[in-house]
NUKOL-246222 format. One record per residue (C-alpha): x, y, z; residue in one letter. Coordinates in steps of 0.25 Angstrom, whole numbers, padded with zeros to 4 digits, always signed. Layout:
residues N
XYZa ...
This chain:
residues 220
+0417-0150+0649m +0421-0151+0663k +0413-0159+0673s +0406-0152+0684l +0416-0158+0694a +0428-0152+0685a +0421-0138+0686r +0418-0140+0701f +0433-0142+0704l +0445-0138+0696s +0458-0146+0697a +0464-0136+0707a +0451-0137+0715d +0453-0152+0716r +0467-0152+0720e +0464-0142+0731r +0452-0150+0736i +0461-0163+0736a +0472-0156+0744r +0462-0150+0755r +0457-0165+0757v +0471-0169+0759q +0474-0159+0768q +0461-0161+0776v +0464-0176+0777e +0477-0173+0785k +0469-0170+0797s +0459-0181+0796t +0458-0196+0793s +0445-0193+0785g +0445-0194+0770e +0438-0182+0763i +0434-0184+0748v +0429-0172+0740p +0421-0179+0728y +0416-0170+0717v +0407-0176+0707s +0402-0168+0694s +0387-0175+0697a +0382-0186+0705s +0373-0191+0695y +0370-0188+0679s +0355-0186+0682y +0352-0191+0667p +0337-0190+0670a +0337-0176+0673a +0341-0171+0659a +0331-0181+0653l +0319-0176+0662r +0322-0161+0658a +0324-0164+0644a +0310-0171+0644l +0302-0162+0651v +0307-0150+0644v +0306-0156+0630s +0292-0161+0632v +0287-0147+0636l +0294-0140+0625i +0290-0150+0614a +0275-0149+0620a +0276-0133+0619a +0281-0133+0605a +0270-0144+0600t +0259-0135+0607a +0265-0122+0600a +0266-0128+0587a +0251-0133+0588d +0246-0119+0592f +0253-0112+0580f +0249-0123+0570v +0236-0118+0562l +0224-0125+0568w +0232-0130+0580g +0234-0143+0572a +0248-0150+0572l +0253-0156+0559g +0261-0169+0558l +0274-0161+0557p +0270-0154+0570d +0269-0166+0578l +0285-0168+0577w +0285-0154+0585i +0285-0161+0599f +0295-0172+0597p +0304-0163+0589s +0304-0152+0600v +0305-0163+0611f +0317-0169+0605a +0325-0156+0603a +0322-0151+0617c +0324-0165+0624f +0338-0165+0618l +0342-0150+0621m +0336-0151+0636v +0343-0164+0638y +0356-0160+0633g +0356-0146+0640l +0351-0152+0654t +0362-0163+0653s +0373-0154+0650s +0370-0142+0660v +0372-0147+0674p +0364-0135+0680g +0352-0137+0672l +0352-0152+0675k +0353-0149+0689r +0340-0142+0689r +0333-0154+0685i +0338-0164+0695i +0331-0163+0709s +0339-0160+0721r +0335-0174+0727a +0340-0182+0715e +0353-0174+0715m +0355-0176+0731t +0353-0191+0729e +0362-0193+0717e +0373-0185+0725v +0371-0193+0738g +0373-0206+0729e +0385-0201+0722a +0391-0197+0735a +0389-0210+0741l +0394-0217+0729t +0407-0209+0729a +0409-0211+0743f +0410-0226+0742f +0416-0226+0728r +0428-0218+0732h +0430-0226+0745r +0427-0216+0755l +0421-0227+0763a +0434-0235+0764e +0443-0226+0771t +0450-0232+0784r +0442-0225+0794d +0429-0223+0786r +0433-0207+0785t +0429-0204+0771g +0422-0191+0768v +0416-0188+0754l +0413-0174+0750l +0405-0176+0738f +0401-0165+0729v +0392-0167+0716s +0394-0155+0707v +0382-0155+0698f +0372-0158+0710e +0379-0147+0718r +0378-0157+0730r +0388-0161+0742v +0389-0174+0749v +0397-0177+0761v +0399-0192+0764l +0407-0197+0776a +0411-0212+0779d +0406-0219+0791k +0419-0216+0801g +0416-0201+0799i +0401-0202+0799n +0402-0209+0813d +0409-0196+0819k +0404-0185+0810v +0389-0182+0809p +0385-0183+0794p +0378-0170+0794e +0391-0163+0797t +0395-0165+0782w +0385-0154+0778q +0395-0144+0782q +0404-0150+0772v +0393-0150+0761v +0389-0136+0764n +0404-0131+0762i +0404-0137+0748v +0391-0132+0744l +0393-0119+0748r +0406-0119+0740g +0400-0124+0728i +0390-0113+0729h +0401-0103+0730e +0408-0109+0718r +0420-0113+0726r +0419-0129+0726p +0434-0132+0729a +0434-0122+0740d +0422-0128+0746a +0427-0143+0745l +0440-0139+0752c +0433-0134+0763e +0423-0145+0764a +0435-0155+0764v +0441-0146+0776t +0428-0147+0783r +0427-0162+0782c +0441-0163+0788g +0436-0154+0799e +0424-0163+0802l +0432-0176+0802i +0446-0173+0807a +0442-0173+0822a +0436-0186+0821q +0445-0192+0811f +0459-0186+0813p +0471-0190+0804l +0476-0204+0809r +0490-0211+0807s +0490-0218+0794g +0478-0210+0787d +0481-0209+0773k +0472-0203+0762d +0463-0214+0757e +0454-0206+0747l +0455-0196+0736r +0455-0182+0740n +0445-0178+0730l +0436-0185+0719i +0431-0177+0708v +0422-0185+0698e +0419-0177+0686d 
């Protein structure tokens, strides 16, 4: 089964985005790195919580129903196994379903938790892929986390000294709108172009500039 990132961008999409980055960077010393991750975190507790709550409720309902229909309302020894049996069966089913269906799992996780995890993942990617080590501190990370449907833009100190951080919301909006319209590759190309426009005036191409970072990173 393809990962979320693989379904998000085809091989042709990836080539097109990388070419756009190369084209944009011909007019600026900035280093723009689109980064697409299937998910920022696995959220193991989400499926566990859902399975536990649903299983307890169904097992309790099944036990109560059995008690209601038994003559004189008295459960026999064999009937005492109803709760654990139903609980175990429901737990395995709900846990497996929640773990394997991203849309269902996403509904269980709070917005605050997803926002926090995506932010941490973006910051980790920024340093792990050396965006803080360019010659003029001009790295820009365009981070997309597919599962959470979140976009984060991080710029290094050289750019943040001259470009207000709130300006990057324009780029975020471009990508989010494109995802909503089911054209993620077009949106990322537009976002890369917009990043170039925002930094080219302050950071024009200089003599001796070279492509220091990867033009696209996709983490399945």
